[in-house]
DSSP file (Angstrom, degrees, kcal/mol; ACC not computed):
  #  RESIDUE AA STRUCTURE BP1 BP2  ACC     N-H-->O    O-->H-N    N-H-->O    O-->H-N    TCO  KAPPA ALPHA  PHI   PSI    X-CA   Y-CA   Z-CA
    1    1 A M    >         0   0    0      0, 0.0     3,-1.4     0, 0.0    66,-0.0   0.000 360.0 360.0 360.0  67.4    0.0    0.0    0.0
    2    2 A P  T 3   +     0   0    0      0, 0.0     0, 0.0     0, 0.0     0, 0.0   0.705 360.0  47.9 -65.8 -19.4    2.5    2.6   -1.1
    3    3 A T  T 3  S+     0   0    0      2,-0.0     2,-0.1     0, 0.0    64,-0.0   0.469  90.9 106.5 -97.7  -1.6   -0.1    5.4   -1.3
    4    4 A S    <   -     0   0    0     -3,-1.4    15,-0.1    13,-0.0    13,-0.0  -0.377  52.1-156.7 -80.0 158.0   -1.7    4.8    2.1
    5    5 A Q        -     0   0    0     13,-0.2    13,-0.8    -2,-0.1    -2,-0.0  -0.990  26.5-106.2-129.3 138.2   -1.3    6.9    5.2
    6    6 A P  E     -A   17   0A   0      0, 0.0     2,-0.5     0, 0.0    11,-0.2  -0.357  30.3-143.7 -62.1 143.1   -1.8    5.8    8.7
    7    7 A V  E     -A   16   0A   0      9,-2.5     9,-0.5    -2,-0.0     2,-0.3  -0.940  20.1-117.2-108.9 130.3   -5.1    7.1   10.3
    8    8 A Y        +     0   0    0     -2,-0.5     7,-0.1     1,-0.1     9,-0.0  -0.497  37.8 170.7 -65.2 125.2   -4.9    8.0   14.0
    9    9 A S        -     0   0    0     -2,-0.3    -1,-0.1     5,-0.2     6,-0.0   0.437  52.0-110.1-115.7  -4.2   -7.3    5.7   15.9
   10   10 A G  S    S+     0   0    0      4,-0.1    -2,-0.1     1,-0.0     0, 0.0   0.394 104.0  84.8  84.2  -6.9   -6.5    6.5   19.5
   11   11 A T    >   -     0   0    0      3,-0.2     3,-2.2     1,-0.1    -1,-0.0  -0.791  58.4-174.5-127.9  87.9   -4.9    3.1   19.8
   12   12 A P  T 3  S+     0   0    0      0, 0.0    -1,-0.1     0, 0.0    -2,-0.0   0.715  79.4  67.3 -59.5 -20.8   -1.3    3.3   18.5
   13   13 A Q  T 3  S+     0   0    0      2,-0.0     2,-0.5     1,-0.0    -2,-0.0   0.761  95.3  66.9 -73.2 -20.3   -0.7   -0.4   18.8
   14   14 A R  S <  S-     0   0    0     -3,-2.2     2,-0.6     2,-0.0    -5,-0.2  -0.853  77.2-146.8 -99.4 132.4   -3.2   -0.9   15.9
   15   15 A K        -     0   0    0     -2,-0.5     2,-0.4    -7,-0.1    -7,-0.1  -0.877  19.1-171.9-100.2 127.1   -2.4    0.4   12.5
   16   16 A Q  E     -A    7   0A   0     -2,-0.6    -9,-2.5    -9,-0.5     2,-0.4  -0.913   7.5-165.3-120.3 144.6   -5.3    1.6   10.5
   17   17 A V  E     -A    6   0A   0     -2,-0.4     2,-0.7   -11,-0.2   -13,-0.0  -0.988  27.6-118.0-129.4 135.1   -5.5    2.7    6.9
   18   18 A L        +     0   0    0    -13,-0.8   -13,-0.2    -2,-0.4     3,-0.1  -0.644  32.9 177.8 -72.7 114.4   -8.3    4.6    5.2
   19   19 A L        -     0   0    0     -2,-0.7    48,-3.7     1,-0.2     2,-0.3   0.736  59.8  -8.5 -91.3 -26.5   -9.5    2.2    2.5
   20   20 A G  E     -B   66   0B   0     46,-0.3     2,-0.3    55,-0.0    -1,-0.2  -0.983  57.0-162.9-162.7 168.0  -12.3    4.3    1.1
   21   21 A H  E     -B   65   0B   0     44,-2.2    44,-2.2    -2,-0.3     2,-0.4  -0.993  14.3-145.9-154.8 158.8  -14.4    7.4    1.4
   22   22 A V  E     -B   64   0B   0     -2,-0.3     2,-0.5    42,-0.2    42,-0.2  -1.000  16.0-167.0-124.4 130.8  -17.6    9.2    0.4
   23   23 A I  E     +B   63   0B   0     40,-2.2    39,-3.0    -2,-0.4    40,-1.5  -0.982  21.9 158.6-118.1 125.4  -17.5   13.0    0.0
   24   24 A A  E     -B   61   0B   0     -2,-0.5     2,-0.3    37,-0.3    37,-0.2  -0.950  24.0-167.0-143.9 159.8  -20.9   14.6   -0.3
   25   25 A T  E     -B   60   0B   0     35,-1.9    35,-3.3    -2,-0.3     2,-0.3  -0.860  27.5-112.5-132.8 172.5  -22.8   17.9    0.0
   26   26 A K  E     -B   59   0B   0     -2,-0.3    27,-2.7    33,-0.2     2,-0.3  -0.824  33.5-178.7-105.6 152.6  -26.4   18.9    0.1
   27   27 A T  E     -B   58   0B   0     31,-2.3    31,-1.6    -2,-0.3    30,-0.7  -0.948  38.9-132.4-144.0 162.7  -28.2   20.9   -2.5
   28   28 A T  S    S+     0   0    0     -2,-0.3     2,-0.1    28,-0.3    -1,-0.0   0.448  85.5  92.6 -92.5  -3.4  -31.5   22.3   -3.4
   29   29 A N  S    S-     0   0    0     29,-0.1    -2,-0.2     2,-0.1    28,-0.1  -0.468  77.0-134.8 -83.0 159.3  -31.2   20.9   -6.9
   30   30 A E  S    S+     0   0    0     -2,-0.1     2,-0.3     2,-0.1    -1,-0.1   0.615  91.0  29.3 -90.2 -14.2  -32.5   17.4   -7.8
   31   31 A T  S    S-     0   0    0     66,-0.1     2,-0.3    27,-0.1    -2,-0.1  -0.864 103.2 -78.8-132.3 169.6  -29.3   16.5   -9.7
   32   32 A V        -     0   0    0     -2,-0.3     2,-0.3    99,-0.2    89,-0.2  -0.543  45.9-170.7 -74.3 133.6  -25.7   17.5   -9.2
   33   33 A H    >>  -     0   0    0     -2,-0.3     3,-1.1     1,-0.1     4,-0.6  -0.837  36.5-110.9-117.4 158.4  -24.7   20.9  -10.6
   34   34 A D  G >4 S+     0   0    0     -2,-0.3     3,-1.8     1,-0.3     4,-0.3   0.912 118.5  57.6 -54.2 -42.9  -21.2   22.4  -11.0
   35   35 A D  G >4 S+     0   0    0      1,-0.3    16,-3.0     2,-0.2     3,-1.3   0.777  93.4  68.0 -63.5 -24.5  -22.1   25.0   -8.3
   36   36 A D  G <4 S+     0   0    0     -3,-1.1    -1,-0.3     1,-0.3    -2,-0.2   0.748 104.0  44.5 -63.9 -22.8  -22.8   22.1   -5.8
   37   37 A M  G << S+     0   0    0     -3,-1.8    -1,-0.3    -4,-0.6    -2,-0.2   0.412  96.4 107.3-100.1   1.5  -19.1   21.2   -5.9
   38   38 A G    <   -     0   0    0     -3,-1.3    14,-0.2    -4,-0.3    -3,-0.0  -0.322  62.6-136.3 -82.4 160.3  -17.9   24.8   -5.6
   39   39 A L        -     0   0    0     12,-0.1    12,-0.1    -2,-0.1     4,-0.1  -0.979  29.2-119.6-113.8 120.6  -16.3   26.6   -2.7
   40   40 A P    >   -     0   0    0      0, 0.0     3,-0.6     0, 0.0     4,-0.0  -0.182  18.1-119.7 -57.1 150.3  -17.7   30.0   -2.1
   41   41 A D  T 3  S+     0   0    0      1,-0.3     2,-0.9     2,-0.1     3,-0.1   0.929 118.4  39.7 -54.6 -45.7  -15.2   33.0   -2.3
   42   42 A D  T >  S+     0   0    0      1,-0.2     3,-2.7     2,-0.0    -1,-0.3  -0.703  78.7 178.4-105.0  79.3  -16.0   33.7    1.4
   43   43 A W  T <  S+     0   0    0     -2,-0.9    -1,-0.2    -3,-0.6    -2,-0.1   0.647  75.3  59.2 -60.8 -16.4  -16.2   30.0    2.5
   44   44 A S  T 3  S+     0   0    0     -3,-0.1    -1,-0.3     3,-0.1    -3,-0.0   0.459  78.6 115.3 -92.2   1.9  -16.9   31.1    6.1
   45   45 A S  S <  S-     0   0    0     -3,-2.7     0, 0.0     1,-0.1     0, 0.0  -0.311  70.6-129.3 -68.6 156.2  -20.1   33.0    5.2
   46   46 A S  S    S+     0   0    0      1,-0.2    -1,-0.1     2,-0.0    -3,-0.0   0.662  99.9  38.3 -81.9 -15.2  -23.3   31.6    6.6
   47   47 A A  S    S-     0   0    0      6,-0.1    -1,-0.2     7,-0.0     6,-0.1  -0.584  78.9-168.0-134.2  73.8  -25.2   31.5    3.3
   48   48 A P        -     0   0    0      0, 0.0    -5,-0.1     0, 0.0     3,-0.0  -0.273  21.4-142.8 -64.5 148.2  -22.8   30.5    0.5
   49   49 A A  S    S+     0   0    0      4,-0.0     2,-0.3     1,-0.0   -11,-0.1   0.702  86.4  27.6 -79.9 -21.3  -24.0   30.9   -3.1
   50   50 A V  S    S+     0   0    0      2,-0.1   -14,-0.2   -14,-0.1     2,-0.2  -0.878 102.2  29.4-134.8 165.8  -22.3   27.6   -4.1
   51   51 A G  S    S+     0   0    0    -16,-3.0   -12,-0.1    -2,-0.3   -14,-0.1  -0.513 102.7  19.4  86.1-151.9  -21.3   24.4   -2.4
   52   52 A H        -     0   0    0    -14,-0.2     2,-0.6    -2,-0.2   -25,-0.2  -0.299  59.4-163.1 -60.5 127.6  -23.1   22.8    0.5
   53   53 A Q    >   -     0   0    0    -27,-2.7     3,-2.3     1,-0.1    -1,-0.1  -0.923   5.0-159.3-115.6 101.3  -26.7   24.0    0.9
   54   54 A K  T 3  S+     0   0    0     -2,-0.6    -1,-0.1     1,-0.3   -27,-0.1   0.814  89.9  50.5 -50.7 -39.9  -27.7   23.0    4.4
   55   55 A A  T 3  S+     0   0    0    -29,-0.1    -1,-0.3    -3,-0.1   -28,-0.1   0.513  86.0 117.6 -80.9  -4.0  -31.5   23.3    3.7
   56   56 A G    <   -     0   0    0     -3,-2.3   -28,-0.3     1,-0.1    -4,-0.0  -0.226  54.7-153.9 -65.8 154.1  -31.2   21.1    0.6
   57   57 A R  S    S+     0   0    0    -30,-0.7    37,-3.3   -28,-0.1    38,-1.2   0.167  72.8  80.5-115.0  13.7  -33.0   17.8    0.3
   58   58 A T  E     -Bc  27  95B   0    -31,-1.6   -31,-2.3    35,-0.2     2,-0.6  -0.989  66.5-150.2-120.8 128.4  -30.6   16.2   -2.2
   59   59 A V  E     -Bc  26  96B   0     36,-2.2    38,-2.8    -2,-0.4     2,-0.6  -0.886  14.0-154.1 -95.3 124.0  -27.4   14.7   -1.1
   60   60 A C  E     -Bc  25  97B   0    -35,-3.3   -35,-1.9    -2,-0.6     2,-0.7  -0.879   3.5-149.0-101.1 119.0  -24.8   14.9   -3.9
   61   61 A I  E     +Bc  24  98B   0     36,-2.7    38,-0.6    -2,-0.6   -37,-0.3  -0.778  19.8 174.9 -84.0 118.6  -22.1   12.3   -3.8
   62   62 A H  E     +     0   0B   0    -39,-3.0     2,-0.3    -2,-0.7   -38,-0.2   0.701  67.0  16.3 -95.3 -25.4  -18.9   14.0   -5.3
   63   63 A S  E     +B   23   0B   0    -40,-1.5   -40,-2.2     2,-0.0     2,-0.5  -0.939  48.0 175.7-155.4 127.2  -16.6   11.1   -4.6
   64   64 A L  E     +B   22   0B   0     -2,-0.3     2,-0.4   -42,-0.2   -42,-0.2  -0.960  30.5 165.7-125.2 110.6  -16.9    7.4   -3.8
   65   65 A A  E     -B   21   0B   0    -44,-2.2   -44,-2.2    -2,-0.5     2,-0.4  -0.978  25.8-165.7-137.9 143.2  -13.4    6.0   -3.8
   66   66 A I  E     -B   20   0B   0     -2,-0.4   -46,-0.3   -46,-0.2     5,-0.1  -0.969  43.0 -96.6-122.1 138.2  -11.6    2.8   -2.6
   67   67 A L    >   -     0   0    0    -48,-3.7     3,-2.7    -2,-0.4     4,-0.4  -0.318  40.3-120.4 -51.3 129.6   -7.8    2.5   -2.3
   68   68 A P  G >  S+     0   0    0      0, 0.0     3,-1.6     0, 0.0    -1,-0.1   0.819 110.1  58.6 -47.0 -42.2   -6.7    0.8   -5.6
   69   69 A A  G 3  S+     0   0    0      1,-0.3    -2,-0.1     3,-0.0   -50,-0.0   0.650 111.4  43.7 -66.3 -13.2   -5.2   -2.2   -3.9
   70   70 A F  G X  S+     0   0    0     -3,-2.7     3,-0.7   -51,-0.2     5,-0.5   0.282  87.3 118.0-115.4   8.7   -8.6   -3.0   -2.3
   71   71 A Q  T <   +     0   0    0     -3,-1.6    -4,-0.0    -4,-0.4    -6,-0.0  -0.342  67.4  31.5 -73.1 159.9  -10.9   -2.4   -5.3
   72   72 A R  T 3  S+     0   0    0      1,-0.1    -1,-0.2    -2,-0.0    -3,-0.0   0.742  91.2  99.9  64.5  27.2  -13.0   -5.2   -6.8
   73   73 A Q  S <  S-     0   0    0     -3,-0.7    -2,-0.1     0, 0.0    -1,-0.1   0.215 102.7 -98.4-120.1   8.6  -13.4   -6.8   -3.4
   74   74 A G  S  > S+     0   0    0      3,-0.0     4,-2.3     4,-0.0     5,-0.2   0.457  91.3 118.3  90.9   0.2  -16.9   -5.5   -2.6
   75   75 A L  H  > S+     0   0    0     -5,-0.5     4,-3.0     2,-0.2     5,-0.2   0.913  75.5  49.4 -68.0 -41.1  -15.8   -2.6   -0.4
   76   76 A G  H  > S+     0   0    0      2,-0.2     4,-2.6     1,-0.2     5,-0.2   0.922 112.4  48.9 -61.2 -44.0  -17.2    0.1   -2.7
   77   77 A R  H  > S+     0   0    0      2,-0.2     4,-2.3     1,-0.2    -2,-0.2   0.902 113.6  45.9 -60.4 -46.1  -20.5   -1.8   -2.8
   78   78 A M  H  X S+     0   0    0     -4,-2.3     4,-2.2     2,-0.2    -2,-0.2   0.901 113.6  49.7 -68.5 -41.4  -20.6   -2.2    1.0
   79   79 A L  H  X S+     0   0    0     -4,-3.0     4,-2.5     2,-0.2    -2,-0.2   0.932 113.6  44.7 -63.7 -45.8  -19.7    1.5    1.6
   80   80 A L  H  X S+     0   0    0     -4,-2.6     4,-2.9    -5,-0.2     5,-0.2   0.928 113.0  50.4 -66.9 -43.7  -22.3    2.8   -0.8
   81   81 A K  H  X S+     0   0    0     -4,-2.3     4,-2.2     1,-0.2    -1,-0.2   0.915 113.5  45.6 -60.1 -44.1  -25.1    0.5    0.5
   82   82 A S  H  X S+     0   0    0     -4,-2.2     4,-2.3     2,-0.2    -1,-0.2   0.915 112.2  51.4 -66.3 -42.7  -24.3    1.6    4.1
   83   83 A Y  H  X S+     0   0    0     -4,-2.5     4,-2.6    -5,-0.2     5,-0.3   0.947 111.1  48.0 -60.0 -48.8  -24.1    5.3    3.1
   84   84 A I  H  X S+     0   0    0     -4,-2.9     4,-2.6     1,-0.2     5,-0.3   0.927 111.7  49.7 -56.2 -47.8  -27.5    5.1    1.4
   85   85 A Q  H  X S+     0   0    0     -4,-2.2     4,-2.6    -5,-0.2    -1,-0.2   0.895 112.6  47.2 -60.2 -41.5  -29.1    3.3    4.3
   86   86 A R  H  X S+     0   0    0     -4,-2.3     4,-1.8     2,-0.2     6,-0.2   0.933 113.1  47.1 -68.7 -45.4  -27.8    5.9    6.8
   87   87 A I  H  <>S+     0   0    0     -4,-2.6     5,-1.5    -5,-0.2     6,-0.5   0.915 116.9  44.0 -66.0 -41.7  -28.9    8.9    4.8
   88   88 A E  H ><5S+     0   0    0     -4,-2.6     3,-1.3    -5,-0.3    -2,-0.2   0.952 114.2  47.9 -68.2 -48.3  -32.4    7.5    4.2
   89   89 A S  H 3<5S+     0   0    0     -4,-2.6    -1,-0.2     1,-0.3    -2,-0.2   0.814 109.2  54.3 -66.4 -27.2  -32.9    6.3    7.8
   90   90 A A  T 3<5S-     0   0    0     -4,-1.8    -1,-0.3    -5,-0.2    -2,-0.2   0.592 104.5-131.3 -80.9 -10.5  -31.8    9.6    9.2
   91   91 A G  T < 5 +     0   0    0     -3,-1.3    -3,-0.2    -4,-0.5    -2,-0.1   0.778  62.0 138.4  67.8  25.2  -34.4   11.5    7.0
   92   92 A L      < +     0   0    0     -5,-1.5     2,-0.3    -6,-0.2    -4,-0.1   0.669  65.3   9.5 -77.3 -14.9  -31.7   13.9    5.9
   93   93 A A        -     0   0    0     -6,-0.5   -35,-0.2    -5,-0.1   -36,-0.1  -0.973  54.6-132.4-157.7 164.3  -32.8   14.0    2.3
   94   94 A D  S    S-     0   0    0    -37,-3.3    41,-2.8    -2,-0.3     2,-0.3   0.614  91.8   0.0 -93.8 -18.0  -35.4   13.0   -0.3
   95   95 A R  E     -cD  58 134B   0    -38,-1.2   -36,-2.2    39,-0.2     2,-0.4  -0.980  59.2-129.1-161.0 163.0  -32.8   11.7   -2.7
   96   96 A I  E     -cD  59 133B   0     37,-2.1    37,-3.1    -2,-0.3     2,-0.4  -0.992  26.4-167.9-120.9 136.6  -29.1   11.0   -3.5
   97   97 A A  E     +cD  60 132B   0    -38,-2.8   -36,-2.7    -2,-0.4     2,-0.3  -0.934   8.9 172.3-125.3 148.0  -27.7   12.2   -6.7
   98   98 A I  E     -cD  61 131B   0     33,-2.4    33,-2.5    -2,-0.4     2,-0.5  -0.983  28.4-129.9-147.5 152.7  -24.3   11.4   -8.3
   99   99 A I  E     - D   0 130B   0    -38,-0.6     2,-0.3    -2,-0.3    31,-0.2  -0.928  34.4-170.4-105.0 138.7  -22.6   12.0  -11.6
  100  100 A S  E     - D   0 129B   0     29,-2.5    29,-2.3    -2,-0.5     2,-0.3  -0.911  27.1-118.7-129.8 150.0  -21.2    8.9  -13.2
  101  101 A H    >   -     0   0    0     -2,-0.3     3,-2.2    27,-0.2     4,-0.4  -0.631  44.0-107.0 -76.3 148.1  -19.0    7.9  -16.0
  102  102 A E  G >  S+     0   0    0     25,-0.4     3,-1.8     1,-0.3     4,-0.4   0.841 116.5  59.1 -48.6 -46.4  -20.8    5.7  -18.5
  103  103 A P  G 3  S+     0   0    0      0, 0.0    -1,-0.3     0, 0.0     4,-0.2   0.730 107.3  48.4 -58.2 -20.6  -19.0    2.4  -17.5
  104  104 A L  G <> S+     0   0    0     -3,-2.2     4,-1.9     1,-0.2     5,-0.2   0.420  81.6  94.7-100.5   0.1  -20.3    2.8  -13.9
  105  105 A V  H <> S+     0   0    0     -3,-1.8     4,-2.5    -4,-0.4     5,-0.2   0.922  86.2  50.3 -57.8 -45.7  -24.0    3.5  -14.7
  106  106 A G  H  > S+     0   0    0     -4,-0.4     4,-1.8     1,-0.2    -1,-0.2   0.869 106.6  55.6 -60.4 -39.3  -24.9   -0.2  -14.3
  107  107 A F  H  4 S+     0   0    0     -4,-0.2     4,-0.3     1,-0.2     3,-0.2   0.949 112.5  41.4 -59.2 -49.3  -23.1   -0.3  -10.9
  108  108 A Y  H ><>S+     0   0    0     -4,-1.9     5,-2.0     1,-0.2     3,-1.6   0.865 110.0  58.4 -68.6 -36.6  -25.2    2.7   -9.6
  109  109 A E  H ><5S+     0   0    0     -4,-2.5     3,-1.9     1,-0.3    -1,-0.2   0.860  95.4  64.8 -59.5 -34.4  -28.4    1.3  -11.2
  110  110 A S  T 3<5S+     0   0    0     -4,-1.8    -1,-0.3     1,-0.3    -2,-0.2   0.654 101.8  50.5 -65.9 -12.3  -27.9   -1.9   -9.2
  111  111 A F  T < 5S-     0   0    0     -3,-1.6    -1,-0.3    -4,-0.3    -2,-0.2   0.426 130.7 -94.9 -99.6  -4.9  -28.5    0.2   -6.1
  112  112 A G  T < 5S+     0   0    0     -3,-1.9    22,-0.3     1,-0.3    -3,-0.2   0.454  75.4 146.8 101.0   2.7  -31.7    1.7   -7.5
  113  113 A F      < -     0   0    0     -5,-2.0     2,-0.4    20,-0.2    -1,-0.3  -0.469  39.0-142.4 -67.7 145.1  -30.2    4.9   -9.0
  114  114 A E  E     -E  132   0B   0     18,-3.0    18,-2.1    -2,-0.1     2,-0.4  -0.928  13.8-120.3-110.8 135.1  -32.0    6.0  -12.2
  115  115 A S  E     -E  131   0B   0     -2,-0.4    16,-0.2    16,-0.2     3,-0.1  -0.580  23.4-174.5 -71.3 126.5  -30.2    7.4  -15.1
  116  116 A K  E     -     0   0B   0     14,-3.4    15,-0.1     1,-0.4    -1,-0.1   0.262  46.4-112.0-105.4   9.2  -31.4   10.9  -15.9
  117  117 A G  E     -E  130   0B   0     13,-0.5    13,-2.8     2,-0.0    -1,-0.4  -0.407  67.4  -2.7  93.5-169.1  -29.3   11.2  -19.1
  118  118 A Q  E    S-E  129   0B   0     11,-0.2    11,-0.3    -2,-0.1     2,-0.2  -0.343  72.7-130.4 -63.9 134.0  -26.3   13.3  -19.9
  119  119 A S        -     0   0    0      9,-2.4     8,-0.3   -19,-0.2     9,-0.2  -0.484   5.5-140.5 -82.9 152.2  -25.4   15.8  -17.2
  120  120 A K        +     0   0    0    -88,-0.2     2,-0.1    -2,-0.2    -1,-0.1   0.506  67.2 120.0 -83.4  -7.7  -24.8   19.5  -17.7
  121  121 A V        -     0   0    0    -89,-0.2     7,-0.5     1,-0.1     6,-0.2  -0.375  42.5-173.6 -64.2 131.4  -21.9   19.3  -15.2
  122  122 A Q    >   +     0   0    0      4,-0.2     3,-2.1    -2,-0.1     4,-0.2   0.391  36.4 132.7-106.8   1.4  -18.6   20.3  -16.8
  123  123 A F  G >  S+     0   0    0      1,-0.3     3,-1.4     2,-0.2     5,-0.1  -0.277  81.4   9.5 -51.3 134.2  -16.4   19.4  -13.8
  124  124 A G  G 3  S-     0   0    0      1,-0.2    -1,-0.3     3,-0.0    -2,-0.0   0.684 142.2 -53.3  66.3  18.0  -13.4   17.4  -15.1
  125  125 A G  G <  S-     0   0    0     -3,-2.1    -1,-0.2     3,-0.0    -2,-0.2   0.430  85.8-107.4  97.9  -1.4  -14.3   18.1  -18.7
  126  126 A G    <   +     0   0    0     -3,-1.4    -4,-0.2    -4,-0.2    -6,-0.1  -0.389  69.6 132.2  81.9-159.3  -17.9   16.9  -18.6
  127  127 A G        +     0   0    0     -8,-0.3   -25,-0.4     1,-0.2     2,-0.2   0.712  45.3 143.5  79.3  23.0  -19.2   13.7  -20.2
  128  128 A W        -     0   0    0     -7,-0.5    -9,-2.4    -9,-0.2     2,-0.4  -0.494  46.3-135.9 -92.5 161.1  -21.1   12.6  -17.1
  129  129 A T  E     -DE 100 118B   0    -29,-2.3   -29,-2.5   -11,-0.3     2,-0.4  -0.972  22.5-126.6-111.6 129.9  -24.4   10.9  -16.6
  130  130 A D  E     -DE  99 117B   0    -13,-2.8   -14,-3.4    -2,-0.4   -13,-0.5  -0.638  29.1-173.7 -77.0 131.9  -26.8   12.2  -14.0
  131  131 A M  E     -DE  98 115B   0    -33,-2.5   -33,-2.4    -2,-0.4     2,-0.4  -0.990   2.4-175.0-128.0 136.6  -27.9    9.4  -11.6
  132  132 A V  E     -DE  97 114B   0    -18,-2.1   -18,-3.0    -2,-0.4     2,-0.6  -0.997  15.2-162.7-137.4 133.0  -30.6    9.9   -8.9
  133  133 A L  E     -D   96   0B   0    -37,-3.1   -37,-2.1    -2,-0.4     2,-0.4  -0.950  16.1-158.2-113.4 110.6  -31.9    7.6   -6.2
  134  134 A E  E     -D   95   0B   0     -2,-0.6     2,-0.3   -22,-0.3   -39,-0.2  -0.719  17.3-127.1 -86.9 133.9  -35.3    8.8   -4.9
  135  135 A F    >   -     0   0    0    -41,-2.8     3,-1.6    -2,-0.4    -1,-0.0  -0.626  11.1-133.1 -81.5 140.5  -36.2    7.5   -1.4
  136  136 A K  T 3  S+     0   0    0     -2,-0.3    -1,-0.1     1,-0.3   -42,-0.0   0.831 103.2  60.0 -61.2 -34.0  -39.6    5.8   -1.2
  137  137 A S  T 3         0   0    0      1,-0.3    -1,-0.3   -43,-0.0   -43,-0.0   0.551 360.0 360.0 -76.4  -5.7  -40.5    7.8    1.9
  138  138 A S    <         0   0    0     -3,-1.6    -1,-0.3   -44,-0.2    -2,-0.2   0.482 360.0 360.0 -88.6 360.0  -40.2   11.2    0.2
C-alpha cells in the first residue's frame, strides 16, 4: 500500500489505513450541478451561493473511492449501501444524486439509481451521466 497513510485511531498499537471514502454535500437541486461542488469565495459565510446548501433535500455524492489495492473486493458496494441506508434512515434527504462515467452507470443502477441522461456538469471536462436515487418515503 505505497499510497496509504496511517489514520490516528487513539490506539497506537493498531495500525489503521483509510480504505475508502464518500465525499458529499447537500443541494436544493434534484441532480448534481457544477455549483454544488464549488467553494464560495467567502467560505466562512453563513449563506454560500455555491457548495453545500444546508437546507437542501438532495445529497450529492462527489466522490466514492476505494484504495486501488482494495478495489474489486466489494468494499465500494458495501460502503455505498451503508451510506444510502444511513442517509435514508436519518431522514436527511429525499434523494441521493451522483454524476457517473458511462462504465459505472450499471453499478449505480444496481442500487436503485435511475439514469437521468447526460449531465450538464462540466467538472473534469464533462461527459457525465446524471444518476438519482429517490427515497420511497419522500
